[in-house]
N, CA, C and O atoms as a DFTB+ gen file, in Angstrom:
304 C
 N C O
     1  1     120.769     148.435      35.888
     2  2     121.863     149.181      36.611
     3  2     121.525     150.388      37.815
     4  3     120.346     150.540      38.135
     5  1     122.289     150.997      38.284
     6  2     121.941     151.958      38.980
     7  2     123.137     152.376      39.542
     8  3     124.169     151.744      39.765
     9  1     122.734     153.977      39.810
    10  2     124.114     154.627      40.017
    11  2     124.278     154.968      41.693
    12  3     123.160     154.870      42.199
    13  1     124.942     155.204      42.348
    14  2     124.754     155.755      43.597
    15  2     125.152     157.340      43.785
    16  3     125.984     157.938      43.102
    17  1     124.621     157.714      44.518
    18  2     125.397     158.799      44.899
    19  2     125.202     159.954      46.052
    20  3     124.200     159.989      46.766
    21  1     126.098     160.731      46.128
    22  2     125.822     161.384      47.589
    23  2     126.311     162.553      47.627
    24  3     127.263     163.020      47.001
    25  1     125.416     163.166      48.622
    26  2     124.644     164.673      48.973
    27  2     125.065     164.816      50.121
    28  3     124.669     164.183      51.100
    29  1     125.967     165.722      50.107
    30  2     125.920     166.532      51.737
    31  2     124.985     167.113      51.785
    32  3     124.445     167.620      50.802
    33  1     124.401     167.202      53.423
    34  2     123.352     168.276      53.150
    35  2     123.516     168.357      54.640
    36  3     124.321     167.683      55.282
    37  1     122.730     169.190      55.103
    38  2     123.083     169.838      56.232
    39  2     121.697     169.607      57.076
    40  3     120.576     169.430      56.600
    41  1     122.050     169.654      58.371
    42  2     120.983     169.125      58.901
    43  2     119.488     169.621      58.996
    44  3     118.372     169.118      59.126
    45  1     120.019     170.796      58.870
    46  2     118.891     172.653      58.653
    47  2     117.551     171.781      57.206
    48  3     116.346     171.558      57.089
    49  1     119.053     171.562      56.298
    50  2     118.371     171.263      55.175
    51  2     117.283     169.268      55.316
    52  3     116.284     169.143      54.608
    53  1     117.476     168.737      55.725
    54  2     117.404     167.696      56.333
    55  2     115.792     168.049      56.755
    56  3     114.703     167.739      56.271
    57  1     116.133     168.684      57.663
    58  2     115.011     168.699      58.850
    59  2     113.319     169.696      57.445
    60  3     112.134     169.364      57.435
    61  1     113.862     170.603      56.735
    62  2     113.578     171.092      55.853
    63  2     112.525     170.053      54.726
    64  3     111.360     170.223      54.366
    65  1     113.566     168.911      54.380
    66  2     112.898     167.912      53.557
    67  2     111.359     167.384      54.510
    68  3     110.129     167.406      54.495
    69  1     113.239     166.681      55.706
    70  2     111.402     165.948      56.497
    71  2     110.321     166.988      57.280
    72  3     109.635     166.692      58.259
    73  1     110.357     168.233      56.608
    74  2     108.669     168.376      57.436
    75  2     107.880     168.720      56.351
    76  3     106.797     169.228      56.638
    77  1     108.216     168.534      54.851
    78  2     107.672     169.005      53.563
    79  2     106.935     166.761      53.379
    80  3     106.353     166.379      52.364
    81  1     107.121     166.155      54.161
    82  2     106.937     165.010      54.436
    83  2     105.129     164.955      55.202
    84  3     104.663     165.450      56.229
    85  1     104.317     163.798      53.702
    86  2     102.870     163.711      54.514
    87  2     103.151     163.286      56.151
    88  3     104.265     163.590      56.577
    89  1     102.235     162.621      57.068
    90  2     102.046     163.028      57.618
    91  2     102.490     161.605      58.799
    92  3     103.057     161.399      59.873
    93  1     101.649     160.780      57.512
    94  2     102.317     159.023      57.732
    95  2     103.535     158.987      57.408
    96  3     104.130     158.674      58.439
    97  1     104.550     159.174      56.263
    98  2     105.634     158.882      56.251
    99  2     106.767     159.615      57.057
   100  3     107.957     159.297      57.065
   101  1     105.971     161.021      57.973
   102  2     107.038     161.228      58.913
   103  2     106.823     160.178      60.284
   104  3     107.587     160.135      61.248
   105  1     105.684     159.423      60.115
   106  2     105.654     158.750      61.772
   107  2     106.530     157.460      60.851
   108  3     107.474     157.105      61.557
   109  1     106.512     156.798      59.740
   110  2     106.991     156.033      59.573
   111  2     108.671     156.660      59.199
   112  3     109.642     155.977      58.875
   113  1     108.631     157.593      59.306
   114  2     110.091     157.772      60.037
   115  2     110.588     158.228      61.144
   116  3     111.760     158.605      61.138
   117  1     110.097     158.272      61.900
   118  2     109.379     158.506      63.798
   119  2     110.323     156.567      64.101
   120  3     111.321     156.048      64.602
   121  1     109.272     156.302      63.480
   122  2     109.879     154.664      63.635
   123  2     110.877     153.834      63.639
   124  3     111.312     153.082      64.511
   125  1     111.250     154.087      62.383
   126  2     112.922     153.869      62.065
   127  2     113.164     154.440      63.165
   128  3     113.104     153.793      64.211
   129  1     113.402     155.417      63.156
   130  2     114.808     156.004      63.749
   131  2     115.108     155.591      65.353
   132  3     116.183     155.634      65.950
   133  1     114.098     155.274      65.727
   134  2     113.889     154.578      67.339
   135  2     113.651     153.691      67.407
   136  3     113.170     153.302      68.471
   137  1     113.835     152.771      66.300
   138  2     114.227     151.752      66.067
   139  2     115.883     151.628      65.932
   140  3     116.456     150.756      66.586
   141  1     116.431     152.279      65.301
   142  2     117.426     152.433      65.655
   143  2     118.759     152.568      66.597
   144  3     119.853     152.020      66.731
   145  1     117.836     153.852      67.280
   146  2     118.426     154.471      68.394
   147  2     117.866     152.971      69.634
   148  3     117.777     153.188      70.842
   149  1     117.733     152.365      69.371
   150  2     117.293     151.820      70.523
   151  2     117.619     150.261      69.876
   152  3     117.186     149.318      70.538
   153  1     118.212     150.018      68.872
   154  2     119.802     148.544      68.754
   155  2     120.858     149.227      69.113
   156  3     121.847     148.773      69.689
   157  1     120.694     150.188      68.825
   158  2     121.919     150.688      69.339
   159  2     122.550     150.838      70.342
   160  3     123.774     150.711      70.391
   161  1     121.542     151.244      71.676
   162  2     121.916     151.099      73.040
   163  2     121.947     149.554      73.566
   164  3     122.830     149.083      74.283
   165  1     120.677     148.781      73.012
   166  2     120.350     147.364      73.315
   167  2     122.335     146.803      72.782
   168  3     123.020     145.910      73.281
   169  1     122.557     147.422      72.057
   170  2     123.921     146.287      70.955
   171  2     125.135     146.719      72.497
   172  3     125.814     145.897      73.113
   173  1     125.035     148.669      72.827
   174  2     125.771     148.511      73.384
   175  2     125.753     148.302      74.883
   176  3     126.791     148.338      75.544
   177  1     124.006     147.980      75.654
   178  2     124.207     147.298      76.975
   179  2     124.620     145.490      76.369
   180  3     124.449     144.507      77.090
   181  1     124.796     145.469      75.909
   182  2     125.244     143.916      75.506
   183  2     126.248     143.376      75.442
   184  3     126.566     142.216      75.705
   185  1     127.103     144.682      74.881
   186  2     128.639     144.519      74.832
   187  2     129.130     144.729      76.079
   188  3     130.310     144.512      76.355
   189  1     128.259     145.167      76.928
   190  2     128.664     146.088      77.894
   191  2     128.500     145.088      79.104
   192  3     129.296     145.206      80.035
   193  1     127.600     144.186      79.157
   194  2     127.457     143.013      79.797
   195  2     128.298     141.471      79.597
   196  3     128.489     140.534      80.373
   197  1     128.661     141.707      78.249
   198  2     129.035     140.428      77.587
   199  2     129.563     139.724      78.955
   200  3     129.599     140.577      79.843
   201  1     129.886     138.740      79.309
   202  2     131.176     138.339      80.754
   203  2     130.665     136.577      79.973
   204  3     129.781     135.957      79.381
   205  1     132.177     136.507      80.633
   206  2     132.034     134.497      80.517
   207  2     131.757     134.013      82.088
   208  3     131.706     132.850      82.489
   209  1     131.632     134.942      82.675
   210  2     131.728     135.122      84.371
   211  2     130.027     134.526      84.957
   212  3     129.658     133.793      85.875
   213  1     129.316     135.309      83.848
   214  2     127.891     135.191      84.663
   215  2     126.726     134.000      83.667
   216  3     126.408     133.756      82.503
   217  1     126.411     133.516      85.188
   218  2     125.814     132.163      84.157
   219  2     124.020     132.403      85.124
   220  3     123.573     133.159      85.986
   221  1     123.533     131.270      84.319
   222  2     121.753     131.626      84.848
   223  2     121.746     131.212      86.373
   224  3     120.861     131.795      87.000
   225  1     122.289     130.605      86.896
   226  2     122.807     129.910      88.742
   227  2     122.691     131.325      88.967
   228  3     121.649     131.790      89.431
   229  1     124.020     132.298      88.573
   230  2     124.653     133.899      89.459
   231  2     122.909     134.892      89.270
   232  3     122.375     135.622      90.106
   233  1     122.567     134.630      88.275
   234  2     121.283     136.219      87.774
   235  2     120.378     134.552      88.495
   236  3     121.055     133.930      89.314
   237  1     119.637     134.246      88.315
   238  2     118.575     133.469      89.557
   239  2     119.339     133.783      91.457
   240  3     118.548     134.097      92.346
   241  1     120.194     133.698      91.635
   242  2     120.516     133.454      92.904
   243  2     120.397     135.546      93.302
   244  3     120.241     136.173      94.350
   245  1     120.503     135.799      92.428
   246  2     120.716     138.091      92.048
   247  2     118.968     138.267      91.815
   248  3     118.223     139.146      92.248
   249  1     118.692     137.183      91.043
   250  2     117.088     138.030      91.162
   251  2     116.201     138.026      92.085
   252  3     115.237     138.790      92.131
   253  1     116.498     137.082      92.955
   254  2     115.890     135.955      94.650
   255  2     116.328     137.234      95.520
   256  3     115.512     137.958      96.091
   257  1     117.693     137.415      95.549
   258  2     118.204     138.156      96.533
   259  2     117.155     139.283      96.658
   260  3     116.319     139.504      97.534
   261  1     117.517     140.054      95.288
   262  2     116.746     141.508      95.340
   263  2     115.130     141.624      95.279
   264  3     114.471     142.663      95.327
   265  1     114.756     140.569      95.185
   266  2     112.896     139.938      95.514
   267  2     112.936     140.086      97.414
   268  3     112.344     140.855      98.172
   269  1     113.752     139.152      97.624
   270  2     113.833     138.657      99.391
   271  2     114.153     140.137      99.659
   272  3     113.330     140.454     100.518
   273  1     115.224     141.653      99.265
   274  2     114.925     142.897      99.827
   275  2     113.806     143.750      99.696
   276  3     113.362     144.507     100.559
   277  1     113.182     143.483      97.997
   278  2     112.017     143.869      98.122
   279  2     110.724     143.821      99.050
   280  3     109.933     144.764      99.098
   281  1     110.569     142.623      99.798
   282  2     109.870     141.283     100.096
   283  2     110.056     142.477     101.208
   284  3     109.350     143.471     101.382
   285  1     111.397     141.997     101.999
   286  2     111.935     142.329     103.441
   287  2     111.436     144.387     103.304
   288  3     111.001     144.789     104.383
   289  1     111.472     145.234     102.452
   290  2     111.173     146.251     102.205
   291  2     109.302     146.837     102.600
   292  3     108.798     147.893     102.981
   293  1     108.883     145.721     102.306
   294  2     107.247     145.974     101.986
   295  2     106.921     145.607     103.905
   296  3     106.398     146.183     104.858
   297  1     107.353     144.797     103.728
   298  2     106.911     144.431     105.053
   299  2     107.258     145.571     106.530
   300  3     106.898     145.225     107.656
   301  1     107.785     146.541     106.354
   302  2     108.322     147.243     107.179
   303  2     107.560     148.704     107.300
   304  3     107.971     149.551     108.093
């Protein structure tokens, strides 16, 4: 049997607790926070670019156009 407990903490209180953690746990916390931010950004990007009008042929054509533009600029 587990009990759920909710505690209201300010950012400064959380920061104070984090500063008391050993270095290894701080690194682990940092990695977890980075993953969360990256996941949120990726989800937001995927949502923005989600479309039924985009297919592999359109993507391939655009990639080839950009490659050609880069190649042309490097020749000059």
